N, C-alpha and C positions, 0 to 999 in steps of 0.2 A: 373761581375767580370773581372778584364782586367788580361789575362794569360800571357802577353808578359814581359819577362825579358828585363830589359834596364840597362847597365851600365853607370851610371851617367859621363857625358864627363868631363875631366879635366879643360876645361874653365868654365864649369859650378859651378866645385868646386873651382877653382879660385875665381870666383865672390863672393861666399859666403865667403871665407877668407876676399876679398876686404870690405865686410860688416861689419865683425869682426872689421877690421881696422877702418872703420866709427864710430861704436859705441864707440870705444875706444877714437876717436876724439871728440865727442859728450860729454863724460864723462869729459874728458881733459877741455873742454870748461866751464863744469859745476864746475870744481875746486876741483873734489875729487874722490875717488875710489868708485864706487858701490858695494853692494853686491850681492849676489844671494843665494838662497836655493834650493835645487833640492830635491824633496821627491819622494821616490820609491815604487811602490806597484809591488806584483807579482813575476814573476819568473826571473832565473838568465838571461835569454835574455833581459828583461826589465832593470836588474842592469847592463848588458853590454852598453843597449842605454843610461842610465842615464850617464855612463863614457864618451861617445861621446857628450852628451849635456854639462855635466862639462867642456870638454876641448874646445868646442866652445865658453863657457863662459868665460874662462880663457883667450882665444885668443881675446875675445872682451874686456878685461880689469877687468872683474868683480873678485871680492875676493868672496871666496865662505865660505858661514857662516851656523850655525846648527840649524836654526830655522826661523818661518815665520816672528816673531815680528821685525819690522824696516828693514826688507830685502827689498832691491829696487826692486828685481824681486823673484817671486815665481814660479816653474815650478813643476808641478804634474805629474809623469810618471805613468800612469793608468794601471791597470788589469782588464780585462772582463773574466776571467775564471770562477769566482763564483759570486752569487748575493750578497753574504756578503762583498765582496771586493769594488764591485761597491757602496754599501750602504755607507761603509767607506769613499769613495772617496766624494759621494755627501755631507756627514755630514760634512766632514773637509772643503771642497769647500766652503759650507755655512757659516761656520764659520770664514772663512776668510773676510767677509763683516765688521768685527769687526776689524782686523787688518788693512784692507784698510780706514776704517773711521779714525784709527788713524794716517794713513800715507797715505794720497790721492794720491801721485804720486807713490805708489806701484804699479807694474805691474804682473798680474797673467796670466799664461799660463797652459794650460791641454794638453796633450800628451798621447800617449801609444795606447793601445789596445782597451780601452772604446772609445777612438776619432775615430775608424773605424765603430762605428755603427751609423746609420744616426738618429736612434730616439734618442740616447744620445746626440748627436750634436745639433740636433734642441731644447733638454731640456735645454742644457748649453745656447744655443743662446736666449732663451726665459724667463728662469728662474733664471739665474744666470748671470746678467747683469755686475757684477763687474769683471768678467773673460774677459781679454782682448784679449788673443789669444788663438787658438785651431789648433792643427795638428795631422794627423794620423801618425801611423809609417812609412808610405810611404814617408812623407814629414820632415822626422827628418833632413835629411840634408840642408833641407831649412832654418831652424831654424833662423840663422843669419839674413836673410833679412826680414822674418817676424817681427823679435824684432826691427830690426831698424824702420820698418813700423809704429810699435805700439809707439816707442819712439817720432818719428819726425812728424807724423801725428796725432797721438791721436786717432786712430780709432781702431775699432777691427779687427781683421783678423781671417778666418776660412779657413784652407788648409786640407781638408779631401777628395779630389777628390778621384776616383778610379784610382791609378796608382801603381799596386801593384806589378810590377815588377822588382823595381830596387835595384842595388847595388851599393853603393857609398864607392870606395876605398880613404883611406889616411885622412878621419877626424881625426881632432886632438882628443886625449883620455888624461882624466884625471882620473887614475887609484885610487880607494879607499883604495887599500892595495899595499904595497911596496914586497909582498911575493907572493901573490895569483892573477892571472889573467884569466878572462875569455876571450875567442877567439872564435867570430862568425866564423863557417866555412860554415853555410848556414842560408837561411831565408825562413819563409812560410812553409805550409805543403800541402801533396796532399792526404792525409787520409779519411779526411771528417767522423770522429767518430761522431756518430749521437748525441752526446752531446756535443760537442766541438765547440766553436766559433773561434779557432783560424786560420783555413783557410780563414774565412771570414774577418778577421781584419788584418791578417798579409800577407795574398795573398797564391800564389802557390810558390811551393819548387823552389829556386835558389841557386846553389852552387857558391862560391867563387873560384876563380883559385886557385889552389894549390901552386903556386909560390908567390901569395900574401900571403896567410896563412903561408908558411913557412917564409918570410921575417918578418912577424909580430912575429911569434914564436922566431926567431933567435935574435930579438932585445928584446925580454923579456928576453931570457936566459943571454944575455950580461948585460942586468939591474941587474940580481941577481933573477929574480922571480924563486921560487923552487915550486911552484904548479901551474900547467895549466890547465885549463878545456876548452874544445872544447865543444862548444855550437850549437844546432840546434834543432828543433821542433823534428826532426827523423833523427839524425846522420846517421844511417844506410842507408838513401837514397842518402847519399854525393856523389856527382860525376855524377848521372845518367842523368842530364841535359846537363853535358859538352862533352860527348862523346869523352872522353879522353883515354877510357880503363881503369880509374882509380876508385877504390871503398873506400869506408870509411877505411877498413883495410890497403889498401896501403899506405892513407893519413898517418894514424896512425903509419906505420912502419916508413915512412919517417920521421916523427918528432921524434919518438923514437930513431932514429939512431943518431940524432943530439948531437954534444959534451956538456957536461954540466951535472950537478947533479940538477936533477929536477924530480917530479912525473907528470906524464902526465894523465889527467883524460878525460872524455867526459860524455854528457847527452844531450837529453835523447834519449833512443833506442826504437824502435817499434817492438814488438817481432815478427812481421810478415815479418820483413826484417833482424832481427838478424841472423846471420850466423854462422856455425861452423870456417869458416874461421877467423872470427872475434875472437872469443876465442882462436885459434891457434895463432892468431898475439899477443894476450894479453899475452898469456904465453910464448911466444917466448921472449919478449922485458922485461927486468928487469924495465925499467922506466915507463912502463905503469902499473898504479896502478891497482892491483888487486880487484877492486871495481865496481859492474856492477848494475846501476839503471835500472830495467828492469818491467816496469807498467805492471800490468796482469789486473787491473781493476775490474774482477770478475772471480770467480771460478766455472761459471755455462756456458756451452756451447750455451744454448740457449740465455742468456742474453749477452753474447760475440758476437752472431750474432746479436742481436737486436743494439747492441751498434757500430755494422758495423767494429769489430776489426781483422775479417780474420784471426784468428788463433784459435786453439780449446786448451783446457784444456791440452788434451795430448802432443800436438806440444810444448806448453809452458814448461811442465815439462820436455820434451826431452830436451829442449834448457838448462834449469837448470841443468841438470844431467850431460850433456856433459861439461858445464863450470865447475863442480865441479870435475870430471873425469881429466880435463887438469890442474885443479888450486885448489886443496883440501881446501886451505885457502880464497878462494874467498868470498868475503862480498856482499851479495845479498840485495839490498832495492827495494822498489816497491811502486807503487801508486794503491789505490784500491777505487772504488766508492760503497758508501752504498744506497740502496734505490733506484735503477735505475727504471723507469716507469715499472710497471708490474712485477719487481721481486716478487718472493714469499719467504716466510718464509724458505722453503726447499731448495730452490736455493741460498739463502744467506747461510744457512749450509754449502753448496759446497764451497763456497769462505773460511769460516772458516776451511774447511779440507784442502783446496790447503794451506794455510798460515800454517798449523801445518805441513804438509807434507815438504814445502819447508824450513820453519824456516828461516824467514828474519831476518836480524839484526835489520831493522827499516822498519817502514811503514809510507807513507804519506796517511792519511785518510780524506774522504770526503763523507758527505751525499749530494746526488745528489741536483745539482741546476740547474734549467731549464734556458736556454740561449735563449733568443728571436732570433727567425731566423733559429735555428737549429731543424732537425726534432724530437729529444727527446721530444723538449718542447710541441709539439703537440700530444704526446703519452698518452693514459690513465695511471693515475698515482693513484690508490685506496687505497694504503697504506698510512697511517696517518703520519704526521709528529713525534706523540708520539712513534709509533711503530718503525719507521726508528731511532728514538733516542736511542730506548732499543736496537736495532742490532748493531749499531754504538757502544754504550758502550760495548756490549760483545765482539765485536771485539778488542776495546782497551784492554779490560781485558786479551783475549788471546795474542794478540802481546806484550804488556808489560810482561807477564810472559815469553813470549819467547826471548824477549832482555835481560831480567835480566838473564836468563840460558846461553845464548850466552855471555854475557858479564862476567859471572862468569868464563867461560872457558877459559878468557885471564888471571886470576888471577895465579900468580907464574911463568909468562912466560915474555921473554923481546921482545920489538917491536921497531922497528926504527919509530921515529915520528920527525915531524915537529913542532917546537916550534914557536908559532904563536901569542902569546898574554898574557894577565894576567886576572885574574879572582881575585880580592881581593889581598890576599899575595901570592896566588900560580900563576904559569906559566900554561897556556894552551896549549896544543899541539894537533896533529892529527896523528892517525896512518895511514898506507898506505891505509887501508880500511876505513878511514874517521871516525875512531870513535874518540871521544873527550875524552882526557886526562887531569887531573890536577895534578901538581905535584909540589913541591919546588923548587927553583932554582934561580939563578940570572936573571936579565931581559937583561943582556947583552947576554944571550943566544938566545933571539927572533930573528928568522931568520936562525936559524941554526939546520941542522938534528942532532940527538941525539938518544940514547939508552935507553927507559924507562923500569922500572921494575914494573910488575901491581901486586898491592897489595890489590887492593879493587875495587868495582863497585857499581854502582846504576843501576836502568832500563835504565838511558840515559847518564850515562858517566862512566869511568874509573878514577881510581886513582892511583899513583904510586911513584917511585923516579928514578931520574938519574942514570945510570949505570956507 
């Protein structure tokens, strides 16, 4: 693994912009506007990467479309975090043989985290001959030159070398929402949790310079964005590699001090690096949404140690208690893995007890999925899939009850919400804590903050009316 951080030189980025111009000229000579479809799997970081891919495609003269059929170019941005996501990708890529048979000139590219795994790339090379190009996350900034090669030379390209440490500033962005924006503040991860493939496919931690982040956020505020989320595999590690004396809390404070009416969010946090200073900063600045996604993964200390998480249940609960002391209405969400190798039913019961004790508004729940190349994939795993499935169902039953109880506590109260879309005849909105609200009203209100009076709830959402 390459551990060196490289800031891509401006002349190299200018060269990629020149390739966008060459692609535009190519299609001008063809006498038409080409279409492109970008399909994204996985996390918010993948979504942010796809926005840059779309930005480069628009710069290259492509019109974006909503499906594979008839598209001149298909880009699939993949996720490697779980086996189910990988199998979906392989299934969908296999099905593209039919669209390409109907449209022989169609070009297909695969990118994202799966393409950082050598065994996956080799499988694509040998068994998916209809795929024209492959590039890993480290080579995203080179996409225009790779696409130009495929278009003009008609040969397959694979750009997956281990160049893990780059930061490319100034890539064009085509955002999918006029209200909500992702802003990557850092890339990669140094934690090497025993179950996680991310450090191997996205490289080591590297932070963007604060002035570049502030410039991007200021532009978003000027453009009218109301909900801005700072992204990183572990945002709490921000700045450690820059040696500027600035940590994540300091960056949050700078952004939250900017003029404008917006909510500022962040994800994801690692409990071992989450500090009381971070909670103090959240409490101090009204623009920082009182929502905290703090993955705990397991409620048992032995399992946490086997996961290489570097905190205990007691330390985690201490963070939760301090956050609620500073912000009584804070919304906590989390991730949990069921059936980690060697986990016993008694240890799983510890996880249920932690969930009951914390009372999360929502959980993202997963059954353990072995990832080739990670330590956990080699651990003895005697518990059957059926037993893990029973544990998983028990966890969902507990969390669904808690979520509904939490939501019932909203009824009869007023909340500031951001109206962000529609669902049938109703408007949809989000509270500061990220809870979904459905309510009647004019579509002219989309994009505005408003006050909602909550009158009802389900396990997963709230309902009400505008005050």
